[in-house]
C-alpha positions, 0 to 999 in steps of 0.5 A, a space after each residue: 523497512 525490510 532488512 537483510 544482512 544490514 541492507 534495506 531490501 524493502 520499504 513502505 510508507 503510511 501517509 495521511 494523503 496520497 491523492 489530492 483528488 481524494 482528500 476524503 480517503 485516509 490513511 494510505 499505503 504508499 511507496 511499497 518497494 522490494 529490491 529486484 533481487 529480493 522479489 518473489 520471496 513474499 517480502 512485499 506481502 509481509 510489508 503489506 501485513 505490517 502496514 495493516 497492523 500499524 494502521 490498526 494500532 493507530 485506530 483505523 479499520 482500513 488502509 487504502 492505496 493507489 496503483 496502476 498495477 493489475 492483479 498484484 494487490 488483489 492477490 493479497 485481498 485488496 479490493 478495488 473501490 474506485 478510480 481517482 486522478 493523480 496530480 498529472 490528471 491521469 486516472 489511477 485505481 484506488 484499493 482498500 484493505 481491512 485492518 481487522 483480522 
């Protein structure tokens, strides 16, 4: 979590599974969120960096995520590796980033 003045301003989760259609991919970055009034202050990028560090500590060399956003994660070095399907049957993009520096 990112905290400012005792208030949560950002968060993320690390999950074993985020897509039923891609049980072969893990771990996942999920639920990345920064409060609207804090956006544009690089908090999201700091949370992603922290997630990659924690993933590496757990012995994984890569972290994946799925999203319908265009352009955001690419700015931070995430690579589009495939498309997959979410629970509704809609398609989503799957990205990957290396935890190795």
